[in-house]
N, C-alpha and C positions, 0 to 999 in steps of 0.2 A: 572583490567587487567591481564590476563592471560600468563605464563611464555610460551616460547620457553624451550620446548626441547627435543629439536631434535641432528642436527651432530654435532655443538657445545660442549654438556655432553654430548657425546660418546669418541670426540675428548680429553676431558679436559679427561676423566676416562686412555683412554689410557695412557696419558700424568706425571700422576700418578703412573704407575707401573711402566715406565722405570724410574718415579726417586725414588722410591727405591725400585729395582733391580737392580741402581750405586746405589745409598745410604746402599748397604748391601756387595754389594762387597770386598772392602777392610776389609770386617768383616769376608769375606768369607776366604781370600787371606792365612790371618791372621795366620789361626783356621788349616789352613795344612800346614804352613809354608812357602807356601810362591813358592814354586817347586826349591828357589834355596841352598838350604841347609844357611841360614845361619843367619842369627839378625832379630827376628824380629823385621819386623820397627812399633815404639810408634804410636801410636794412634793420629792422634791431637790432638792442645790444642783449646776448642773452647776460639773465642774472650773475648776479655773482652766486659763487659756490656756497651753502651757509659756512662754516667756521666750526670743525672738529673740534671736541675736548681730543683735550689728550691721554692717552693712554693711561693705567691707573699705572704707579712703576707696584715693585715686586711687595709684599709686608715686608720687613724683614724687624727683627732685635734683638738687644745685645743685655740678661742681665749677669750678677755673679750671684753665690745667695747660699750662708756662712750652716754649719751646722751649729753651731754652734757661737756670740761675740762676746766672749772673754774667753777667759786661763788664767791657770799660778802659772808661776813661770817650775817651774817640774812638771807640768802640771798632766793634762787631756790634753793631746792633741786637735787643732780640727780643719774639718776639709771646707773648700771651699768649689763648686761646683757651675761655671756657665754655660748659660743657656743660653744656644747662638741657631736663630732660627731666618729665610735668607738672605744668610751672606757668607761668602765664600773665605779661607783661609786659617790661622789656628790661633790662639787668644792664647797671647803673650805674658807672662807673672811679672812684678817688680814685686820688692818687701823693705820697704822704708819703716824700722826701726826697728825695737828686738824679735831676737827669734829668730827661725830659716826656714824656708820656702823644701821641698823634696822636689821638686821642679820651675822649668820656666818658661815651658810651653802644654803644652793641654785642656780642653775641657777639661778636667779634678786637678786638683796641683789640695797637698797634704800641708799647715804651718805647725809646727813644734816652737810651743813657746823658749823663749829664758829659763836652760840647768838653775835647779832653786841654786840659791841666794847672790846669781848673776847679775838678777838686780835689786837696789833695796827699793825700790822708789815703785808706785806703776807704773805703771806706762803703754806709752798706746803703740801699736801695730798700724800700719797702712802694709796692706796686701791692694797692691793695680792689678787688673785685669787688660789690653791693650786688643781693638782688635782693626785690622783695619775700612776703612766703612761706618767703626758706632766712635761712639761714644764714649770714651774708659770708663770704667766701672768700676770706684774702689769702695773697700770697704775694714772698717776701725772697728780692731779687734783690741780691748778691753785686757789688762795685763797684771793681775790683777798680785800685788803684795799680797797684801793680807789677811784674806782669803787662805791665802798655801796657809798661812798658818792655824787656821781653828784646825784644834785639838792635838798639837803640842801639849799644850799644859790642860790639865785638872784637873777640875775639882773638884770635893768627895762633899755630897746634899745630903744633910739629915734629917731621917724620912723614920719612923717612927713606926716598923713595919717587920715582926720575927720570919713572916714567909719571903717568900727566892722568886724573887723576880726572872723570870724566863725569859724577857721582850718586854719591846718597846715600839713607842711609836708615832709619831707625828702628821696633824692634818688642820687645816684652817683656825691655825691659835690657841693647839690643844696638842697636848702628851699623855700622850697617856703607856704608864707600863701595867702588865698581866701579872699572877705570880703563881704558885704551882699549885693554890690554895686556892682558884677561879678568884681573887678576890683581884684589886686593881686598887693603885693612884693615877688623878694625873695634875696634868699642870698645867696651870699660863699661858707661867714665864719657867721653869723648867729648876725653877727652886725650892717654890713653895706648892707642899703636894696633898693633895683629900681625897682619903679612901675612898670606893666605888663598889658596886659591886657588878661584876657581870658573866658571868655564872651560875646562874640557882637554880633551886628542886624544889619542887613541895613534897617532897622524900628526906624526914631530915637524916633518915642516915645514909644518904647520896654523900660517895670521897668526890670531887669532885674540884679534877685539874686545868689549869691554862696553862699551852701553849704556842702560842701562835697566839699576834694582837698584830691591827690590819688598817685597809679602810680601800676605802672602794666609793665614786662619785659622795654624797656627800655623809655618807658612816665613815663610823667604825665597826670596824668589824674584830669580834672575837674568839677564839678557837682551844675546844678542849679536848677536855672527855668528863662522861661523867658516870657513877658505878654505883650500885647499892650493896650494905656489905652483908656479906666478908669481902667487895670487892672479887668476886670472880670470874667478872664481864667486864666489861667498858663498851663504852657507844663515844659514841662524836657526840659537839655539843657545839650549836654556835648562837652569838645570841648579835646584838646591832645595835651603834646608839648613832642618838647623828648633836650630840652636845657632847658627847666623853662622860655626862653623871646621870641620864636614865634609860638603860642595857631593857629590851627585849630577847626576851628566848624566841625562837626559829627553830623552825624543823631540820629536821637531816630526813633522807631516805634509810628505809625499813634498813639493819640491823648495817645503820657504818658505822664504819668503822675511828677512833682516833681523829682528831684532826688532826694535826699535827704543824703543818706551814699554811701560811696562803699567798698567794700570787696574783696581782692586781693592773691585769690591762683591760684588752678589750669588753674582755667576762671576768671573771670574779671565781678564779680556779683554789681550792681546799684540798688541801696533799694529807692524803688518811695513811696509814694501815697498809704494808704485800700491794703494795700500788694500787690502792684506789685511788679515785677524784672526782671528786663532785664538781659542778659548778653551779655559776647562780647570775641569771639576765639583769636580777634585780638589784644588785649590790649590798644584797646578804641577808634577801629578805629570806624569798623560799633556793631550794637547789636539785637538785637533780643527781644524778652515779650519772656516772661516766665510762665508758669499754676500760678498764682495771690498765695497767702497763703495765704490759704482758711479756717480759723480760724472763728468765727461769733464775730462779732464787732472787725474787723481790723485799725488800721488806720496808721498812719503813721508809718515807719521804717526808725526808721534813725544813726542807726552806724553799723559795724558787724566785728567782726573780723577769722578767721582763722586758725585753728588747723594746722593744714601738711591733718588730717586726716577728718574731721569737720567740714561747717561753722555751725557761730552763726552769725545769727543781734536780737537788738534788737532796739523796736518804743513807739511805746506813750506807755501807761495802761496799761505795766508793758508784755507784748505779747513781746512773744519772737521763735525763727523762727529758726531753723537744721534740715543742709540737710551734705551727704557723702559724695556727690555730686556738688554740687550747683547748679542740678537738678532739683529733689524727693526732697521738705523739705516740713518738719510738724514744726508746729503752733500751741500755745497756748496760754493763757493770765497767771500769775502768781498770788494770790492770798498774795491782798494786796499789792501790788507792782505798787506807782505812774510813770508815766515818763519814760521808762529808758531813755538816751543818747549819755551813752557810750563807747564801750566793748572793753580789747587788754585777748591776748594769752597772757602767761607770758613761757611758756615754760613748766610750770603745771598743768595748770588751767586757767579758760576766771573768769578775772574781769570784774562786770560792772556795771557802775553808773548810777546817778538819780533827780532826786527832792529830796529837803528834805534832801539830803547828803546819801540818799541809794545807799547802793555798798552790790553785791552780788556776790558769784562767784562757781564757779563750771568746775569740773573736764571731767566732757559729756556732758558737754550742755544741759545733760537733770532736772537732776537734781541740783535744786541752793539750799545756803544758806548766809543765810544773814551775814552779815560783821559789821563794830560800827563804823559809821564815827568818824572825829575829827573834822571837822565843821557841822555847822547845815544849812550852804546853799546848792542847789542847782548842784549838781557838772553835766560835764560835758560833759565832755574827758578823758582820757584817755590812758594810754602808759607806755613801758618800754623799761629797759638799755635791752644790752647785755647780761649784769652782774644779772640783774635780780632786779633790785627798779621799782617798783610800782611809777608813779606820775599823780593822779590827780587834775583837774584843775575846778575851778566852779564862779558862781558868791562870796561865801566869799570869797578866795582864792586859798591856793595848797594844798596839802595832802602830804605823800611816805611812801612805807611800804616795808620792804623787802621781803613777799610774796601776798602781795592782803588781809591778814589775820586783821594784826597789823599795826595799820595806828597812822603818826604823822603830827603834824600842820606844813606847813611851809611860812616864808614871810603869815600867813595873819593878819597883821591888816595893812587898808589903799587899802591893793588892790581892782583896780574898775574889774569886772567882767570881769573872763577871762573864752572863750567858746572852745576851741582849748591848747594839744596839743599834739608835734608829741617826734618822739627822734631820733638819729642820729649827729652822726661821734662825739661816746662818747660827747654829749648835746644835752639838755632834754629843748627843742625852744614851748614853749605861748604867744597863743595869745588872746585878746578880745579886747571891744569898745575901740572902740575912734580910733585906730590902736595900743595897747596897749601889746609890743612886750615886754617880760623874759623870760633869759636863764639863760642856769644853767650845769658850768664844771667844774668847784671844779678841 
């Protein structure tokens, strides 16, 4: 676009000439005495320049976040991460109290609590991070001795039930244990139990079988199968309940296989046979089929866990599936691993258990390491407390671990086979054959 250089420009130049003439006039009068014979007038004092605001200081901040605020002697480690903005230098870390840090400098440090038995009373570990030009940040970590004892001593709960209990879960003040006959027991205190019926059918000859119990949102979700006499075919069955007492049957996609496991993540995943997967985005009320796990020869997936960033499913013949979003999965078979029946996330690693005392662990759901079980029998289920104590149950009883690595047998002698375990309200509850229920709250 060209610029207009017509009359406006000429007017501007005339104004500049006039301004120049006026500007020099006082100076000319002063030079010639002003014609009045008096003292010359002093030149006007120019105004003082306006004060300028100071330049804004660069924005800066320094903060520290911890992956957890409590642990137990011999329990889970805690990762502390420093976030630095607008400052230079590297944070320096110090520890006051029991335990140890893996490094003294850097933006990330790992706190390891003292060994089991090293302290006899609850203690506080104070982790401090110092950085030049910033206020020192401190985080208080509770090392709770009493919580570490949960799972060591177990009590048998008298329950009137002849069915085999195959799974148990806790949420919002209620425990629910499901049986292989499609029935269940519920309790608010793990001591007194009442019978409920989560899986039902309008066909009197149907055979109902429960395999899994979990929760999503405010709903309990029970899963299993139903088949009509003479039980030549089976299909999946799912029911939900908001109060653990009144249950509603839900519909699965056509030809859905029996459901053996549930994973409560950002979406709810149901694990079927031959690698079949189903998902629900409304807490178990409606379901859709997902692409099945593609590993060759894959069979039934029995259990799963969610770390907050990854879903992991485990199943027969050592097959494992993993997904970052619950929709797209990778899968494969672990060598020299038999059937896997349970898996949990401890806060730092996945712990999976299976036949003949198999225990394997993984920090990422992909690379797995074998651990040594304290029991020789097959392990059926595994759970973790809020303080990091891991409990595995199975055919030979109960064993516990502070970290999923080192295991100790508990209450193993004379115990009927146990098939499920869960933690809630600072209490472990394990269930098994002939309605057996055991609890540990110490």
